[in-house]
MARTORKE-539833 format. One record per atom (N, C-alpha, C, O): residue number from 1; atom name; y, z, x. Coordinates in nm, 4 decimals, decimal comma. Each point is the difference from the previous one (the first is absolute). Example, Ala and Ser with C-alpha at 12.3 -4.5 7.8 and 13.67 -1.06 7.14 Angstrom:
BEGIN
 num atomo       yy       zz       xx
   1     N  -0,5690   0,7800   1,3190
   1    CA   0,1190   0,0000  -0,0890
   1     C   0,1200   0,0000   0,0900
   1     O  -0,0019   0,0665   0,1036
   2     N   0,1069  -0,1385  -0,1386
   2    CA   0,1190   0,0060   0,0820
   2     C   0,1090   0,0730  -0,0770
   2     O   0,1108   0,0169   0,0509
//
This chain:
BEGIN
 num atomo       yy       zz       xx
   1     N  -0,1250   0,0026   0,0892
   1    CA   0,1211  -0,0025  -0,0880
   1     C   0,1361   0,0066   0,0886
   1     O   0,0114   0,0825   0,0907
   2     N   0,0891  -0,1736  -0,1229
   2    CA   0,1107  -0,0137   0,0836
   2     C   0,0996   0,1133  -0,0460
   2     O  -0,0067   0,0477  -0,1133
   3     N   0,0962  -0,0085   0,2038
   3    CA   0,0969   0,1237  -0,0371
   3     C   0,0802  -0,0384  -0,1170
   3     O   0,0380   0,0907  -0,0740
   4     N  -0,0090  -0,2041   0,0486
   4    CA   0,0847  -0,0169  -0,1249
   4     C  -0,0816   0,0408  -0,1342
   4     O   0,0598   0,0551  -0,0924
   5     N  -0,1809  -0,0805   0,0856
   5    CA  -0,0719   0,0254  -0,1113
   5     C  -0,0850   0,1399   0,0133
   5     O  -0,0845   0,0370  -0,0815
   6     N   0,1198   0,0265   0,1889
   6    CA  -0,0566   0,1391   0,0207
   6     C   0,0288   0,0989  -0,1024
   6     O   0,1190   0,0193  -0,0246
   7     N  -0,2047   0,0456  -0,0382
   7    CA   0,0457   0,1046  -0,1017
   7     C  -0,0200   0,1340   0,0599
   7     O  -0,1066   0,0501   0,0359
   8     N   0,2320   0,0025  -0,0305
   8    CA   0,0074   0,1383   0,0672
   8     C   0,0492   0,0989  -0,1027
   8     O   0,1000   0,0681   0,0227
   9     N  -0,1725  -0,0582  -0,1428
   9    CA   0,0420   0,0801  -0,1045
   9     C  -0,0277   0,1340   0,0172
   9     O   0,0915   0,0779  -0,0267
  10     N  -0,2035  -0,0300   0,0679
  10    CA  -0,0349   0,1363   0,0142
  10     C   0,0022   0,0638   0,1347
  10     O   0,0004  -0,0753   0,0974
  11     N   0,0011   0,2043  -0,0791
  11    CA  -0,0038   0,0602   0,1252
  11     C  -0,1158  -0,0333   0,0899
  11     O   0,0157  -0,0034   0,1220
  12     N  -0,1267  -0,0204  -0,1765
  12    CA  -0,1248  -0,0440   0,0989
  12     C   0,0185  -0,1346   0,0547
  12     O  -0,0403  -0,0305   0,1123
  13     N   0,1049  -0,0553  -0,1962
  13    CA   0,0256  -0,1548   0,0468
  13     C   0,0991   0,0157   0,1174
  13     O  -0,0232  -0,0437   0,1127
  14     N   0,1353   0,1095  -0,1478
  14    CA   0,1080   0,0066   0,1143
  14     C  -0,0619   0,0698   0,1199
  14     O   0,0226  -0,0476   0,1113
  15     N  -0,0994   0,1569  -0,1233
  15    CA  -0,0529   0,0662   0,1239
  15     C  -0,0913  -0,0907   0,0883
  15     O   0,0056  -0,0060   0,1229
  16     N  -0,0915  -0,0644  -0,2045
  16    CA  -0,0867  -0,1019   0,0532
  16     C   0,0742  -0,1129   0,0766
  16     O  -0,0416  -0,0421   0,1080
  17     N   0,1496  -0,0033  -0,1667
  17    CA   0,0879  -0,1028   0,0744
  17     C   0,0616   0,0577   0,1258
  17     O   0,0064  -0,0627   0,1057
  18     N   0,0383   0,1857  -0,1235
  18    CA   0,0751   0,0501   0,1123
  18     C  -0,0890   0,0404   0,1268
  18     O   0,0398  -0,0011   0,1165
  19     N  -0,1672   0,0369  -0,1607
  19    CA  -0,1007   0,0432   0,1027
  19     C  -0,0442  -0,1250   0,0776
  19     O  -0,0175   0,0031   0,1218
  20     N   0,0010  -0,1078  -0,1931
  20    CA  -0,0634  -0,1302   0,0584
  20     C   0,1025  -0,1028   0,0459
  20     O  -0,0366  -0,0986   0,0641
  21     N   0,1603   0,1187  -0,0947
  21    CA   0,0973  -0,1118   0,0527
  21     C   0,0026   0,0049   0,1546
  21     O   0,0040   0,1078   0,0593
  22     N  -0,0060  -0,2150  -0,0019
  22    CA   0,0201  -0,0259   0,1479
  22     C   0,1342  -0,0583   0,0224
  22     O   0,0358  -0,1145  -0,0277
  23     N   0,0408   0,2200   0,0879
  23    CA   0,1377  -0,0392   0,0462
  23     C  -0,0047  -0,1089   0,1052
  23     O  -0,0898  -0,0019   0,0843
  24     N   0,1969  -0,0989  -0,0894
  24    CA   0,0045  -0,1037   0,0975
  24     C   0,0279   0,0773   0,1359
  24     O   0,0699   0,1013   0,0006
  25     N  -0,1269  -0,1527   0,1134
  25    CA  -0,0022   0,0655   0,1299
  25     C   0,1503   0,0273   0,0458
  25     O   0,0342   0,1067   0,0511
  26     N   0,0461  -0,2064  -0,0728
  26    CA   0,1336   0,0120   0,0607
  26     C   0,1104   0,0773  -0,0918
  26     O   0,1154   0,0190   0,0384
  27     N  -0,1600   0,0182  -0,1500
  27    CA   0,0909   0,0696  -0,0841
  27     C   0,0037   0,1524   0,0295
  27     O  -0,1000   0,0634   0,0336
  28     N   0,2144  -0,0139  -0,0478
  28    CA   0,0206   0,1491  -0,0081
  28     C   0,0332   0,0389  -0,1365
  28     O   0,1176   0,0174  -0,0319
  29     N  -0,2213  -0,0014  -0,0573
  29    CA   0,0257   0,0329  -0,1298
  29     C   0,0998   0,1037  -0,0338
  29     O   0,0647  -0,0046  -0,1045
  30     N  -0,0520   0,0989   0,1935
  30    CA   0,0957   0,1153  -0,0281
  30     C   0,1470  -0,0673   0,0061
  30     O   0,0898   0,0510  -0,0670
  31     N  -0,0672  -0,1517   0,1374
  31    CA   0,1373  -0,0705   0,0027
  31     C   0,0457  -0,0494  -0,1334
  31     O   0,1198  -0,0191  -0,0204
  32     N  -0,2137  -0,0030  -0,0746
  32    CA   0,0319  -0,0348  -0,1371
  32     C   0,0648   0,0989  -0,0842
  32     O   0,0654  -0,0249  -0,1013
  33     N  -0,0942   0,1664   0,1632
  33    CA   0,0345   0,1075  -0,0999
  33     C   0,1584   0,0585   0,0527
  33     O   0,0473   0,0972  -0,0589
  34     N   0,0163  -0,1512   0,1525
  34    CA   0,1106   0,0392   0,0649
  34     C   0,1262  -0,0311  -0,0983
  34     O   0,1091   0,0452   0,0348
  35     N  -0,1170  -0,1104  -0,1403
  35    CA   0,1118  -0,0353  -0,0760
  35     C   0,0510  -0,1371   0,0275
  35     O   0,0832  -0,0458  -0,0784
  36     N  -0,1224  -0,0251   0,1795
  36    CA   0,0467  -0,1319   0,0341
  36     C  -0,0606  -0,0951  -0,0977
  36     O  -0,0994   0,0301  -0,0660
  37     N   0,1652  -0,1552   0,0567
  37    CA  -0,0505  -0,1007  -0,0738
  37     C  -0,0630  -0,1045   0,0909
  37     O   0,0475  -0,0368   0,1074
  38     N  -0,1643  -0,0081  -0,1654
  38    CA  -0,0903  -0,1048   0,0695
  38     C  -0,0295  -0,1135  -0,0802
  38     O  -0,0095   0,0084  -0,1224
  39     N  -0,0077  -0,1298   0,1951
  39    CA  -0,0336  -0,1215  -0,0580
  39     C  -0,1450  -0,0225   0,0407
  39     O  -0,0277  -0,0164   0,1188
  40     N  -0,0647   0,0152  -0,2126
  40    CA  -0,1310  -0,0325   0,0258
  40     C  -0,0362  -0,1378  -0,0292
  40     O   0,0124  -0,0408  -0,1155
  41     N  -0,0580  -0,0392   0,2124
  41    CA  -0,0307  -0,1372  -0,0409
  41     C  -0,1286  -0,0238   0,0876
  41     O  -0,0366   0,0759   0,0897
  42     N  -0,0265  -0,1911  -0,1279
  42    CA  -0,1240  -0,0589   0,0583
  42     C  -0,0599  -0,0998  -0,0939
  42     O   0,0361  -0,0165  -0,1165
  43     N  -0,1344  -0,0506   0,1809
  43    CA  -0,0699  -0,0886  -0,0730
  43     C  -0,0832   0,0545  -0,1279
  43     O  -0,0346   0,1180  -0,0047
  44     N   0,0076  -0,1994  -0,0868
  44    CA  -0,0823   0,0475  -0,1143
  44     C  -0,1384   0,0516   0,0380
  44     O  -0,0807  -0,0697   0,0614
  45     N   0,0590   0,1826  -0,0968
  45    CA  -0,1317   0,0549   0,0435
  45     C   0,0057   0,0892   0,1206
  45     O  -0,1024   0,0532   0,0429
  46     N   0,2241  -0,0353   0,0145
  46    CA   0,0187   0,0730   0,1312
  46     C   0,0007   0,1401  -0,0207
  46     O   0,0001   0,0722   0,0997
  47     N   0,0006  -0,0124  -0,2345
  47    CA  -0,0010   0,1349  -0,0219
  47     C   0,1352   0,0737  -0,0257
  47     O   0,0162   0,1215   0,0110
  48     N   0,0695  -0,2046  -0,0435
  48    CA   0,1282   0,0630  -0,0466
  48     C   0,0036   0,1011  -0,1071
  48     O   0,0497   0,1120   0,0122
  49     N  -0,1120  -0,1644  -0,1298
  49    CA  -0,0108   0,0865  -0,0997
  49     C  -0,0760   0,1169   0,0178
  49     O   0,0399   0,1026  -0,0551
  50     N  -0,1530  -0,1001   0,1294
  50    CA  -0,0857   0,1210   0,0321
  50     C   0,0982   0,1007   0,0628
  50     O   0,0128   0,1159  -0,0395
  51     N   0,0600  -0,1756   0,1483
  51    CA   0,0745   0,0891   0,0965
  51     C   0,1117   0,0726  -0,1040
  51     O   0,0115   0,1225   0,0041
  52     N   0,0622  -0,1945  -0,0882
  52    CA   0,0947   0,0440  -0,0876
  52     C  -0,0714   0,1216  -0,1020
  52     O   0,0566   0,1060  -0,0267
  53     N  -0,1755  -0,1406  -0,0171
  53    CA  -0,0635   0,1066  -0,0867
  53     C  -0,0348   0,1171   0,0774
  53     O   0,0011   0,1104  -0,0544
  54     N  -0,0328  -0,1244   0,1796
  54    CA  -0,0465   0,1127   0,0809
  54     C   0,1275   0,0768   0,0204
  54     O   0,0008   0,1221  -0,0156
  55     N   0,1090  -0,1900   0,0504
  55    CA   0,1278   0,0786   0,0389
  55     C   0,0539   0,0589  -0,1437
  55     O   0,0575   0,1088   0,0027
  56     N  -0,0717  -0,1666  -0,1092
  56    CA   0,0449   0,0545  -0,1234
  56     C  -0,0890   0,1372  -0,0341
  56     O   0,0576   0,0991  -0,0449
  57     N  -0,1761  -0,0992   0,0648
  57    CA  -0,0870   0,1147  -0,0375
  57     C   0,0238   0,1042   0,1082
  57     O   0,0001   0,1183  -0,0340
  58     N   0,0183  -0,1482   0,1498
  58    CA   0,0391   0,1032   0,0908
  58     C   0,1277   0,0577  -0,0196
  58     O   0,0160   0,1204   0,0200
  59     N   0,0782  -0,1948  -0,0577
  59    CA   0,1230   0,0515  -0,0269
  59     C   0,0082   0,0911  -0,1207
  59     O   0,0747   0,0978  -0,0037
  60     N  -0,1572  -0,1355  -0,0974
  60    CA   0,0008   0,0857  -0,1192
  60     C  -0,0692   0,1479   0,0382
  60     O   0,0424   0,1092  -0,0379
  61     N  -0,1445  -0,1301   0,1117
  61    CA  -0,0558   0,1363   0,0487
  61     C   0,0712   0,0863   0,0965
  61     O   0,0123   0,1214  -0,0162
  62     N   0,0377  -0,1922   0,1245
  62    CA   0,0581   0,0665   0,1053
  62     C   0,1480   0,0437  -0,0230
  62     O   0,0477   0,1061   0,0403
  63     N   0,0133  -0,1949  -0,1051
  63    CA   0,1400   0,0128  -0,0117
  63     C   0,0370   0,0423  -0,1463
  63     O   0,1163   0,0289  -0,0285
  64     N  -0,2054  -0,0262  -0,0526
  64    CA   0,0121   0,0173  -0,1532
  64     C   0,1055  -0,1000  -0,0562
  64     O   0,0894   0,0316  -0,0785
  65     N  -0,1101  -0,1501   0,1263
  65    CA   0,0880  -0,1192  -0,0476
  65     C  -0,0463  -0,0456  -0,1195
  65     O  -0,1190   0,0142  -0,0278
  66     N   0,2059  -0,0746  -0,0582
  66    CA  -0,0225  -0,0757  -0,1073
  66     C   0,0045  -0,1527   0,0226
  66     O   0,1002  -0,0544   0,0464
  67     N  -0,2046  -0,0084  -0,0784
  67    CA   0,0067  -0,1275   0,0537
  67     C  -0,0482  -0,1124  -0,1162
  67     O  -0,0744   0,0357  -0,0913
  68     N   0,1155  -0,1532   0,1006
  68    CA  -0,0226  -0,1098  -0,0865
  68     C  -0,0502  -0,1068   0,0814
  68     O   0,0365  -0,0069   0,1174
  69     N  -0,1190  -0,0803  -0,1675
  69    CA  -0,0586  -0,1176   0,0599
  69     C   0,0389  -0,1152  -0,0867
  69     O  -0,0385  -0,0090  -0,1166
  70     N   0,1167  -0,0808   0,1758
  70    CA   0,0266  -0,1424  -0,0872
  70     C  -0,0623  -0,1022   0,0767
  70     O  -0,0142   0,0031   0,1223
  71     N  -0,0273  -0,1063  -0,2095
  71    CA  -0,0394  -0,1255   0,0532
  71     C   0,0942  -0,1027  -0,0455
  71     O   0,0442   0,0056  -0,1148
  72     N  -0,0073  -0,1060   0,2017
  72    CA   0,0856  -0,1059  -0,0355
  72     C  -0,0618  -0,1254   0,0173
  72     O  -0,0619  -0,0234   0,1039
  73     N   0,0718  -0,0607  -0,1951
  73    CA  -0,0611  -0,1440   0,0015
  73     C   0,1017  -0,0896   0,0862
  73     O   0,1207   0,0243   0,0008
  74     N  -0,1724  -0,1188   0,0641
  74    CA   0,0880  -0,0833   0,0765
  74     C   0,0619  -0,1232  -0,0844
  74     O   0,0796  -0,0768   0,0541
  75     N  -0,1131   0,0634  -0,1674
  75    CA   0,0566  -0,0990  -0,0989
  75     C   0,0067   0,0387  -0,1324
  75     O  -0,0835   0,0761  -0,0488
  76     N   0,1839  -0,1263  -0,0184
  76    CA   0,0317   0,0329  -0,1478
  76     C  -0,0324  -0,1303  -0,0838
  76     O   0,0220  -0,1139   0,0414
  77     N  -0,0722   0,1423  -0,1537
  77    CA  -0,0216  -0,1106  -0,1117
  77     C   0,1419  -0,0560  -0,0212
  77     O   0,0942   0,0674   0,0414
  78     N  -0,0720  -0,1812  -0,1004
  78    CA   0,1299  -0,0538  -0,0498
  78     C   0,0554   0,1021  -0,1019
  78     O   0,1212   0,0218   0,0019
  79     N  -0,1971   0,0402  -0,0874
  79    CA   0,0642   0,0948  -0,0984
  79     C   0,0497   0,1279   0,0674
  79     O   0,1082   0,0539  -0,0235
  80     N  -0,1943  -0,0151   0,1043
  80    CA   0,0469   0,1274   0,0835
  80     C   0,1187  -0,0242   0,0814
  80     O   0,0878   0,0862  -0,0014
  81     N  -0,0712  -0,2007   0,0784
  81    CA   0,1101  -0,0277   0,0611
  81     C   0,1242  -0,0116  -0,0815
  81     O   0,1041   0,0563   0,0341
  82     N  -0,1134  -0,1223  -0,1318
  82    CA   0,1046  -0,0164  -0,1090
  82     C   0,0573   0,1298  -0,0493
  82     O   0,1210   0,0219  -0,0058
  83     N  -0,2211   0,0683  -0,0316
  83    CA   0,0356   0,1388  -0,0432
  83     C   0,0696   0,0774   0,1136
  83     O   0,1001   0,0681  -0,0221
  84     N  -0,1540  -0,0800   0,1409
  84    CA   0,0700   0,0743   0,1221
  84     C   0,1506  -0,0491   0,0062
  84     O   0,0986   0,0735  -0,0047
  85     N  -0,0994  -0,2139   0,0164
  85    CA   0,1478  -0,0507   0,0138
  85     C   0,0962   0,0400  -0,1040
  85     O   0,1179   0,0239   0,0259
  86     N  -0,1699  -0,0167  -0,1453
  86    CA   0,0983   0,0293  -0,1093
  86     C   0,0400   0,1413   0,0134
  86     O   0,1095   0,0309  -0,0469
  87     N  -0,1891   0,0690   0,1098
  87    CA   0,0313   0,1462  -0,0121
  87     C   0,0512   0,0496   0,1539
  87     O   0,0261   0,1173   0,0267
  88     N  -0,0182  -0,2157   0,0570
  88    CA   0,0444   0,0580   0,1381
  88     C   0,1400   0,0490   0,0031
  88     O   0,0787  -0,0371  -0,0871
  89     N  -0,0437   0,1151   0,1782
  89    CA   0,1316   0,0707  -0,0061
  89     C   0,1058  -0,0690   0,0800
  89     O   0,1180   0,0175  -0,0307
  90     N  -0,1502  -0,0923   0,1280
  90    CA   0,1026  -0,0759   0,0845
  90     C  -0,0135  -0,1509  -0,0009
  90     O  -0,0984  -0,0602   0,0430
  91     N   0,2045   0,0057  -0,0952
  91    CA  -0,0020  -0,1520   0,0103
  91     C  -0,0048  -0,0619   0,1390
  91     O  -0,0299  -0,1182   0,0167
  92     N   0,0617   0,2056   0,0874
  92    CA  -0,0011  -0,0650   0,1293
  92     C  -0,1551   0,0077   0,0671
  92     O  -0,0222  -0,0479   0,1112
  93     N  -0,0612   0,1003  -0,1758
  93    CA  -0,1361  -0,0025   0,0405
  93     C  -0,0585  -0,1327  -0,0042
  93     O   0,0201  -0,0795  -0,0918
  94     N  -0,0989   0,0554   0,2015
  94    CA  -0,0830  -0,1296   0,0039
  94     C  -0,1393   0,0300  -0,0309
  94     O  -0,0623   0,0883   0,0589
  95     N   0,0076  -0,1699  -0,1617
  95    CA  -0,1466   0,0294  -0,0293
  95     C  -0,0575  -0,1482   0,0155
  95     O   0,0461  -0,1047  -0,0453
  96     N  -0,1678   0,1279   0,1276
  96    CA  -0,0841  -0,1251   0,0398
  96     C  -0,1053   0,0057  -0,1066
  96     O  -0,0711   0,0988  -0,0182
  97     N   0,0642  -0,2142  -0,0542
  97    CA  -0,1087  -0,0248  -0,0884
  97     C  -0,1295  -0,0443   0,0849
  97     O  -0,0119  -0,1197   0,0263
  98     N  -0,0805   0,2066   0,0156
  98    CA  -0,0976  -0,0297   0,0785
  98     C  -0,1433  -0,0254  -0,0767
  98     O  -0,1099  -0,0039   0,0553
  99     N   0,1344  -0,0111  -0,1830
  99    CA  -0,1300  -0,0181  -0,0866
  99     C  -0,0905  -0,1169   0,0525
  99     O  -0,1197   0,0008  -0,0286
 100     N   0,1709  -0,0961   0,1007
 100    CA  -0,0859  -0,1030   0,0642
 100     C  -0,0804   0,0517   0,1070
 100     O  -0,1058  -0,0535   0,0333
 101     N   0,1545   0,1598   0,0233
 101    CA  -0,0808   0,0549   0,1244
 101     C  -0,1033   0,1068  -0,0410
 101     O  -0,0601   0,0663   0,0845
 102     N   0,0417  -0,0522  -0,2159
 102    CA  -0,0879   0,1082  -0,0531
 102     C  -0,1372   0,0008   0,0499
 102     O  -0,0697  -0,1008  -0,0114
 103     N   0,0262   0,2077   0,0659
 103    CA  -0,1433   0,0130   0,0459
 103     C  -0,0732   0,0801  -0,1081
 103     O   0,0415   0,1106  -0,0346
 104     N  -0,1447  -0,1640  -0,0159
 104    CA  -0,0643   0,0875  -0,1111
 104     C  -0,0559   0,1312   0,0485
 104     O  -0,0085   0,0963  -0,0763
 105     N  -0,0307  -0,0911   0,2050
 105    CA  -0,0575   0,1307   0,0517
 105     C   0,1199   0,1083   0,0054
 105     O  -0,0219   0,1182  -0,0265
 106     N   0,1470  -0,1647   0,0615
 106    CA   0,1043   0,0775   0,0000
 106     C   0,0666   0,0490  -0,1288
 106     O   0,0573   0,1085  -0,0092
 107     N  -0,0699  -0,1978  -0,0893
 107    CA   0,0714   0,0273  -0,1171
 107     C  -0,0819   0,0711  -0,1037
 107     O   0,0481   0,0215  -0,1112
 108     N  -0,1698   0,0159   0,1430
 108    CA  -0,0903   0,0605  -0,0902
 108     C   0,0528   0,1436  -0,0295
 108     O  -0,0618   0,0739  -0,0766
//
């Protein structure tokens, strides 16, 4: 099961995930808890979502943090794009219609 579809709903599932997660060798996970902002990127399947889930769970346990996890798709349908453009706040914003670049794996 990939991390995006991983169900971490109860304590035993969260504990199992934390106990079995293998941290990337060059990462200092503790650096992610210092309040700085980080940009996590990599190829599809590289483990970005699993890393962020791990950090999220540790922050909740160790820092008593309140977290939320959001997924963004890379493309919008024509109707979604029209609705967004209708309700945006700044007329100076530029929005790229990237629906032709839609990858079915990313938009799920």
